[in-house]
C-alpha positions in Angstrom: 89.1 157.5 89.1 87.8 157.7 85.9 86.1 161.3 86.6 89.6 162.6 87.7 91.1 161.6 84.8 88.5 162.9 82.6 89.1 166.4 84.3 93.0 165.9 83.5 93.4 165.5 87.9 95.8 162.8 86.7 98.2 163.0 89.4 94.8 162.4 92.1 93.8 159.4 89.9 96.9 158.0 90.2 97.2 158.8 94.3 93.9 157.4 94.5 94.9 154.0 93.1 97.9 153.7 94.8 95.7 154.2 98.2 93.1 151.8 97.2 96.0 149.2 96.5 98.3 150.2 100.0 94.9 150.7 102.3 92.6 148.4 100.7 94.7 145.9 99.1 93.0 146.5 96.1 94.6 145.7 92.8 93.7 147.7 89.6 91.8 146.3 87.0 91.9 146.9 83.2 88.8 149.7 83.5 91.1 151.3 86.0 93.8 151.4 83.9 92.0 152.2 80.7 91.0 155.4 82.8 94.6 156.5 83.3 95.6 155.3 79.8 92.7 157.9 78.6 93.3 160.4 81.0 97.0 160.6 79.8 96.1 160.2 76.1 93.8 163.4 76.4 96.8 165.4 77.6 98.8 164.2 74.5 101.3 162.1 77.3 102.8 159.3 75.6 105.1 159.1 78.7 102.6 158.8 81.1 100.5 156.5 78.9 103.7 154.0 78.8 104.4 154.3 82.8 100.6 152.9 82.7 101.1 150.5 80.2 104.3 149.0 82.2 102.2 148.9 85.7 99.6 147.0 83.5 102.3 144.4 82.9 103.7 144.1 85.9 100.5 143.5 87.7 99.7 141.1 84.7 96.6 142.8 83.6 95.6 142.4 80.0 95.4 145.5 78.1 92.1 145.5 75.5 91.6 147.7 72.3 90.7 150.1 74.2 94.1 150.1 75.8 95.7 150.0 72.6 93.5 152.8 71.5 94.3 155.3 74.2 98.1 154.6 73.9 97.9 155.4 70.0 95.7 158.5 70.6 98.6 159.3 73.1 101.2 159.8 70.2 99.1 161.9 67.8 100.7 165.3 69.3 104.2 163.6 69.8 103.9 161.7 66.6 103.8 158.5 65.6 107.3 157.4 65.2 107.6 157.8 69.0 105.2 154.9 69.5 107.4 152.3 68.7 108.7 151.5 72.3 105.0 151.3 73.2 104.2 148.9 70.7 107.2 146.8 71.0 105.7 146.5 74.5 102.2 145.6 73.5 104.1 142.7 71.6 106.0 141.8 74.4 102.7 141.2 76.4 101.2 139.5 73.8 103.6 136.7 73.9 103.6 136.2 77.2 99.7 135.4 77.4 98.0 132.7 75.7 95.0 135.1 75.1 95.6 138.5 73.6 92.6 140.8 72.4 94.4 144.3 72.9 94.7 144.9 69.1 92.5 147.6 67.8 89.7 146.2 65.7 87.9 148.2 62.5 85.4 149.0 65.3 87.9 151.2 67.4 
């Protein structure tokens, strides 16, 4: 999944995740979601990042600082003013979980 996402083959990466869920009944973890987020971010696809983030929320997978940075990086080409819905979504997710370590640090 990571190799496909890095190669820009996001449709194939998403298909593989779907196959993994349906055939093997394996739910994606934060590493898989971060690979998808990073792939969408490389393309400047903020809508794709938002869809991945929503899928994470539905599957109760906590974003990490890496997730946040990929999300924010996706908005570089579209303008950060368009990032407000995604930031709002992260805030809603933060309210849902007791422990939420997805905010970028000085290292990220």
